[in-house]
C-alpha positions as MATLAB code, in Angstrom:
seq = 'MDAPGDSATTHYRVRWLFPSDADPFADATLEVQDGRIAGWSGRPHPAAIDLGNVAVIPGLVNAHTHLEFSHLAQPIPAGNSFAEWIGAVIQERRTRTATGGESLQAGLDELRRCGTVAAGEIATRSWPRDASVERGAALTVFREVLGLSPDAVPLRLAELQEHLDAGETGDGLRRGISPHAPYSVHPDLFHGAVALARERDVPVAMHLAETREELELLRSGSGPLVELFTRMGIWRPEVVPRGTRILDSLRGLAEVGHALVVHGNYLDDDEIAFLADRPNMTVVYCPRTHRHFGHARHPLSRLRERGIRVALGTDSRASSPSLDLWDDVTLVRELFPEVSPPSLLRMATADGAAALGSDAAAEVGLRIATPVTGLSVVELADGSASDPWKALFAGGTRSRPFPAGRSVSP';
ca = [
     343.838    9.451   22.211;
     344.040    9.238   18.442;
     341.687    6.762   16.805;
     343.305    4.116   14.599;
     341.801    5.592   11.448;
     342.971    9.183   12.040;
     345.857   10.700   10.086;
     347.549   11.859   13.301;
     350.072    9.808   15.227;
     348.817    6.720   17.042;
     350.747    4.620   19.563;
     350.278    0.907   20.281;
     351.572   -1.057   23.246;
     352.513   -4.713   22.543;
     354.227   -7.509   24.447;
     356.666   -8.309   21.650;
     357.643   -6.512   18.465;
     359.473   -8.414   15.711;
     361.158   -5.852   13.427;
     362.179   -7.044    9.974;
     365.836   -6.173   10.410;
     366.437   -6.244   14.167;
     366.061   -8.465   17.216;
     362.646   -8.810   18.896;
     361.725   -5.924   21.173;
     359.933   -6.546   24.477;
     357.127   -4.399   25.913;
     357.314   -2.099   22.939;
     355.457    1.033   21.966;
     354.856    1.181   18.239;
     354.359    4.617   16.707;
     352.252    4.953   13.566;
     351.843    8.167   11.613;
     349.623    8.619    8.584;
     349.264    4.861    8.236;
     353.002    4.156    8.266;
     355.435    3.011   10.921;
     357.214    6.007   12.411;
     359.249    4.153   15.043;
     359.197    2.077   18.210;
     360.711    2.183   21.668;
     360.489    0.733   25.146;
     359.072    3.947   26.575;
     355.396    3.846   27.579;
     353.110    6.402   25.969;
     350.172    7.715   27.993;
     347.791    7.550   25.033;
     348.951    4.195   23.669;
     346.354    1.638   22.630;
     347.186   -1.520   24.546;
     346.916   -4.529   22.234;
     347.563   -6.890   25.136;
     349.569  -10.089   25.141;
     350.394  -10.107   21.434;
     353.310  -10.030   19.070;
     353.334   -7.675   16.107;
     355.188   -9.243   13.191;
     355.844   -8.497    9.522;
     352.690   -9.343    7.616;
     351.872  -12.949    6.776;
     352.099  -13.794    3.072;
     350.154  -16.755    1.706;
     352.159  -17.399   -1.443;
     349.818  -19.989   -2.960;
     346.079  -20.494   -2.787;
     343.015  -21.173   -4.944;
     340.140  -19.077   -3.594;
     337.540  -20.730   -5.848;
     337.248  -23.547   -3.285;
     336.765  -21.285   -0.257;
     333.124  -22.350    0.125;
     334.153  -25.895    1.077;
     333.671  -26.804    4.726;
     336.305  -29.533    4.581;
     338.952  -30.760    2.125;
     338.097  -33.160   -0.668;
     339.383  -36.604    0.431;
     342.751  -37.506   -1.051;
     341.453  -40.886   -2.221;
     343.767  -43.620   -3.449;
     345.685  -41.456   -5.883;
     346.227  -37.853   -6.904;
     344.396  -38.614  -10.128;
     341.376  -39.759   -8.123;
     341.468  -36.480   -6.200;
     341.636  -34.472   -9.445;
     338.593  -36.348  -10.672;
     336.762  -35.401   -7.482;
     337.807  -31.750   -7.955;
     336.389  -31.780  -11.483;
     333.142  -33.240  -10.180;
     332.955  -30.612   -7.425;
     333.272  -27.846  -10.017;
     330.418  -29.342  -12.017;
     328.034  -29.681   -9.089;
     328.851  -26.718   -6.819;
     326.059  -24.316   -5.942;
     328.190  -21.433   -4.665;
     328.866  -18.696   -7.231;
     332.390  -17.684   -8.132;
     331.950  -14.336   -6.425;
     330.690  -15.964   -3.232;
     333.666  -18.299   -3.034;
     336.158  -15.531   -3.712;
     334.583  -13.300   -1.080;
     334.585  -16.126    1.473;
     338.267  -16.701    0.825;
     339.186  -13.028    1.003;
     337.286  -12.687    4.273;
     339.092  -15.685    5.738;
     342.482  -14.344    4.696;
     341.652  -11.047    6.399;
     340.532  -12.708    9.630;
     343.773  -14.676    9.772;
     345.934  -11.585    9.406;
     347.174  -12.337    5.894;
     348.388   -9.146    4.219;
     349.397  -10.527    0.808;
     348.517  -13.630   -1.177;
     349.227  -15.372   -4.445;
     345.920  -16.471   -5.950;
     345.628  -18.951   -8.826;
     342.609  -17.974  -10.922;
     341.185  -20.321  -13.541;
     338.990  -17.552  -14.942;
     339.167  -13.802  -15.394;
     338.951  -11.958  -12.111;
     335.345  -10.747  -11.704;
     334.663   -7.068  -12.157;
     331.695   -7.367   -9.807;
     332.042   -4.614   -7.210;
     330.835   -6.989   -4.481;
     334.261   -8.640   -4.485;
     336.450   -5.969   -2.970;
     339.939   -6.196   -4.323;
     342.776   -6.532   -1.852;
     345.676   -4.103   -2.087;
     348.208   -6.926   -1.903;
     346.602   -9.691   -3.938;
     348.621  -11.126   -6.829;
     346.309  -12.958   -9.225;
     348.011  -15.571  -11.388;
     345.865  -16.409  -14.405;
     346.112  -20.157  -14.863;
     346.188  -21.742  -18.304;
     346.359  -25.375  -19.332;
     345.783  -27.512  -22.392;
     347.747  -30.013  -24.465;
     346.132  -29.164  -27.804;
     348.346  -27.044  -30.098;
     345.221  -25.551  -31.651;
     344.261  -23.916  -28.334;
     347.612  -22.213  -27.725;
     346.765  -18.880  -29.431;
     343.498  -18.584  -27.484;
     345.161  -19.375  -24.145;
     347.913  -16.807  -24.790;
     345.270  -14.241  -25.696;
     343.572  -14.908  -22.360;
     346.837  -14.237  -20.558;
     347.336  -11.027  -22.512;
     343.821   -9.899  -21.606;
     344.471  -10.699  -17.951;
     347.623   -8.582  -17.901;
     345.995   -5.743  -19.851;
     343.194   -5.609  -17.260;
     345.793   -4.743  -14.649;
     346.452   -1.445  -16.383;
     342.972   -0.208  -15.493;
     343.966    0.470  -11.882;
     341.809   -2.243  -10.293;
     344.231   -2.650   -7.380;
     345.371   -6.164   -8.272;
     348.826   -7.351   -9.131;
     348.961   -9.710  -12.086;
     350.857  -12.904  -12.783;
     350.771  -15.947  -15.037;
     350.431  -19.625  -14.133;
     351.026  -22.393  -16.687;
     349.440  -25.175  -14.652;
     351.927  -28.069  -14.699;
     354.382  -29.789  -17.069;
     351.919  -32.585  -17.826;
     348.978  -30.303  -18.627;
     350.471  -27.483  -20.726;
     351.577  -27.690  -24.350;
     355.258  -26.691  -24.733;
     354.320  -23.820  -27.062;
     351.873  -22.539  -24.464;
     354.488  -22.804  -21.721;
     357.172  -20.961  -23.666;
     354.674  -18.362  -24.885;
     353.533  -17.723  -21.306;
     357.118  -17.359  -20.111;
     357.925  -14.959  -22.949;
     354.859  -12.863  -22.127;
     355.765  -12.777  -18.432;
     359.296  -11.694  -19.278;
     358.014   -8.989  -21.625;
     355.520   -7.635  -19.077;
     357.746   -8.232  -16.024;
     355.184  -10.230  -14.055;
     355.724  -13.290  -11.826;
     355.056  -16.849  -12.952;
     353.781  -19.683  -10.723;
     353.783  -23.332  -11.793;
     352.923  -26.587  -10.002;
     356.091  -28.683  -10.187;
     357.328  -31.924   -8.609;
     354.045  -32.120   -6.722;
     353.347  -35.863   -6.824;
     354.985  -39.173   -7.661;
     352.268  -39.677  -10.289;
     353.419  -36.526  -12.054;
     356.979  -37.870  -12.165;
     355.745  -41.237  -13.465;
     353.829  -39.548  -16.266;
     356.846  -37.465  -17.286;
     359.275  -40.353  -17.014;
     357.347  -43.152  -18.715;
     354.096  -41.751  -20.115;
     352.074  -44.015  -17.846;
     350.270  -44.109  -14.528;
     347.004  -42.912  -12.979;
     347.203  -39.403  -14.447;
     347.566  -40.760  -17.986;
     344.639  -43.101  -17.366;
     342.507  -40.176  -16.149;
     343.412  -37.911  -19.058;
     342.796  -40.738  -21.534;
     339.296  -41.292  -20.143;
     338.700  -37.549  -20.438;
     339.866  -37.599  -24.047;
     342.580  -34.999  -23.524;
     345.791  -37.050  -23.326;
     348.326  -36.414  -26.106;
     351.394  -38.590  -25.556;
     353.328  -36.894  -28.360;
     353.148  -33.568  -26.503;
     354.851  -34.831  -23.332;
     357.754  -37.037  -24.498;
     358.868  -39.843  -22.221;
     361.899  -38.808  -20.224;
     360.673  -35.254  -19.666;
     362.089  -33.839  -16.419;
     361.082  -31.182  -13.939;
     364.426  -29.593  -14.759;
     363.150  -28.828  -18.259;
     360.419  -26.610  -16.819;
     362.788  -25.016  -14.309;
     365.076  -23.930  -17.133;
     362.187  -22.115  -18.781;
     360.987  -20.491  -15.568;
     364.501  -19.250  -14.836;
     364.060  -16.699  -17.627;
     361.531  -14.600  -15.684;
     362.180  -12.103  -12.924;
     360.113  -13.908  -10.278;
     359.274  -17.606  -10.590;
     357.317  -19.613   -8.002;
     357.934  -23.366   -7.983;
     354.730  -24.466   -6.286;
     355.032  -27.511   -4.011;
     358.415  -28.946   -5.061;
     357.682  -32.025   -2.976;
     359.841  -34.327   -5.106;
     362.648  -32.110   -6.374;
     365.799  -34.157   -7.014;
     369.431  -33.226   -6.432;
     369.961  -31.802   -9.921;
     366.874  -29.629   -9.646;
     367.850  -28.366   -6.209;
     371.336  -27.542   -7.503;
     369.762  -25.623  -10.393;
     367.557  -23.596   -8.046;
     370.483  -22.836   -5.740;
     372.095  -20.712   -8.454;
     368.955  -18.701   -9.231;
     367.771  -16.208   -6.604;
     364.830  -15.199   -8.808;
     363.189  -18.574   -8.097;
     361.236  -19.497   -4.959;
     359.853  -22.852   -3.852;
     356.406  -22.583   -2.259;
     355.782  -25.272    0.358;
     352.170  -25.958    1.393;
     352.566  -28.002    4.614;
     348.996  -29.030    5.407;
     348.201  -29.893    1.801;
     351.429  -31.911    1.722;
     350.211  -33.804    4.788;
     346.726  -34.261    3.304;
     348.165  -36.344    0.463;
     350.653  -38.240    2.624;
     353.676  -37.209    0.562;
     357.230  -38.188    1.436;
     359.112  -35.742    3.639;
     359.440  -32.362    1.954;
     362.991  -31.369    0.940;
     362.676  -28.139    2.917;
     365.876  -28.604    4.923;
     367.920  -29.451    1.817;
     366.527  -26.421    0.026;
     367.427  -24.104    2.869;
     370.897  -25.618    3.217;
     371.507  -24.627   -0.402;
     370.269  -21.081    0.210;
     367.088  -21.493   -1.842;
     364.238  -19.190   -0.877;
     361.212  -21.080    0.433;
     357.858  -19.395    1.007;
     354.715  -20.875    2.537;
     351.205  -21.276    1.186;
     347.993  -22.878    2.356;
     346.879  -24.101   -1.071;
     343.068  -24.286   -1.240;
     340.289  -25.581    0.968;
     340.055  -28.497   -1.466;
     343.201  -29.909    0.169;
     343.611  -27.940    3.405;
     341.173  -27.366    6.266;
     341.557  -23.568    6.189;
     343.372  -20.605    4.668;
     345.038  -19.827    8.002;
     348.741  -19.626    7.162;
     349.720  -19.557   10.839;
     348.518  -23.160   11.124;
     350.975  -24.058    8.365;
     353.709  -22.148   10.176;
     353.147  -24.088   13.382;
     353.136  -27.375   11.454;
     356.517  -26.539    9.915;
     357.810  -25.773   13.405;
     356.671  -29.237   14.490;
     357.984  -31.140   11.468;
     361.247  -29.267   10.948;
     362.643  -28.189   14.336;
     366.020  -27.703   12.670;
     364.669  -24.610   10.878;
     365.508  -21.666   13.123;
     362.600  -19.540   14.411;
     363.831  -16.381   12.614;
     364.092  -18.342    9.357;
     360.605  -19.768    9.787;
     359.104  -16.337   10.400;
     360.864  -15.038    7.305;
     359.469  -17.912    5.223;
     355.943  -16.883    6.237;
     356.504  -13.178    5.630;
     359.400  -11.611    3.725;
     360.217  -14.659    1.585;
     356.646  -14.872    0.365;
     356.592  -11.167   -0.411;
     359.876  -11.436   -2.307;
     358.485  -14.342   -4.317;
     355.473  -12.307   -5.414;
     357.618   -9.405   -6.601;
     359.214   -6.131   -5.613;
     355.906   -4.308   -5.107;
     354.732   -6.850   -2.546;
     358.110   -6.861   -0.802;
     357.984   -3.092   -0.362;
     354.599   -3.256    1.365;
     355.248   -6.125    3.782;
     357.506   -5.756    6.811;
     358.109   -4.069   10.113;
     360.500   -1.226    9.384;
     360.397    2.543    9.332;
     357.979    3.946    6.716;
     356.370    0.566    5.983;
     352.557    0.838    5.832;
     350.706   -0.788    8.727;
     348.807   -2.821    6.132;
     352.039   -4.822    6.014;
     351.758   -5.993    9.643;
     350.102   -8.965   11.346;
     349.323   -9.724   14.981;
     349.858  -13.032   16.783;
     347.928  -13.650   19.987;
     350.331  -15.234   22.467;
     349.451  -18.082   24.793;
     352.057  -17.309   27.464;
     352.468  -13.715   28.548;
     355.299  -14.491   30.959;
     357.708  -16.059   28.453;
     361.055  -14.273   28.425;
     362.169  -15.847   25.137;
     360.374  -14.050   22.281;
     360.744  -16.940   19.845;
     359.358  -19.484   22.271;
     356.470  -17.153   22.975;
     355.771  -16.678   19.266;
     355.780  -20.351   18.337;
     354.305  -21.813   21.505;
     351.174  -23.908   21.165;
     347.898  -22.021   21.182;
     349.040  -18.899   19.341;
     346.696  -17.408   16.721;
     347.176  -14.774   14.024;
     344.877  -11.859   13.215;
     345.034   -8.509   11.405;
     346.780   -5.471   12.781;
     343.897   -3.270   14.011;
     344.885   -0.123   12.177;
     345.482   -1.792    8.858;
     343.521   -3.471    6.112;
     344.495   -6.964    5.035;
     343.908   -8.714    1.745;
     340.144   -8.299    1.929;
     337.846   -5.610    3.362;
];
């Protein structure tokens, strides 16, 4: 029998196989050669490694997270307003004892345990060069910038340039840019970031239509967020004119090759219509974080009816109990039964990979010649189920890494 790490051919026996471009395959034998999928069939192989009552699926893609909070044992309470929560996040940053490297490593380890093969990470600082933080082969790091002061724009753009230049050193990370949100980024900084992303052909992620308080600030220049920023001494009402719309930011993001509209909880009809005509833009829905804040029902069904790509993310442990994307998948299944099982699986896999860019999309999936690092395993609760989709999304299922592959972290 060939060991999983050998370069020779290895066979795996699984209860269900979910190919990217074909119907589920029962009692399958998966053939892997030199770390890549060579084929599958229903014929038993005498030397096959039996993975048991599991499904092998295209790899899970966590399209939005903040690993800096991975040391938290539980989410920061939502409080009475989003602004109150932001204040608590700021306080947590000031008082935390965990180092940045420790938090990142904890998050990477958790992603690996949950079978995540690619992730979109929002980084508020330069990615550490410390060798103790092993870099994942499918990690896209979006350098976040924010600031309403026009004087800080050149410095922030220089930080983005440095972040992208560091990717040319072969450190194994993909690079992206993240102007934080329309209420926290000077227009010159936003447009400069978009221009840089377009020039360097990297993805852009931006928090948009996340909360009602955000919409109040943009619409009328008032509300809890304005009160918070005024107390902090950073609010500049002339920078964010009253009547600003989410659509204004969407128009700018539409200029880049891959744009991630993070959250999109309160997208209106005009904004949804705009997104429907732009296949380069993806909405990233974070179900458990959405529930943590008690938001109104997410427009997921309306987005999908218009053909808009929707990926899934966990967000951070500051607003979600874990980085386990499969828990978000099962919550979507509960909240939106009208979303078909194949569509839901695609949201958690291929749609997230497409959002992060062509490189990620090429490495995630279950098709001939795809690397096994692009696969995930789901432990099934019912081994007798004859319907593969019911078996996959039944209660009690758990995700984990494919044994022959390496996920986002070591």
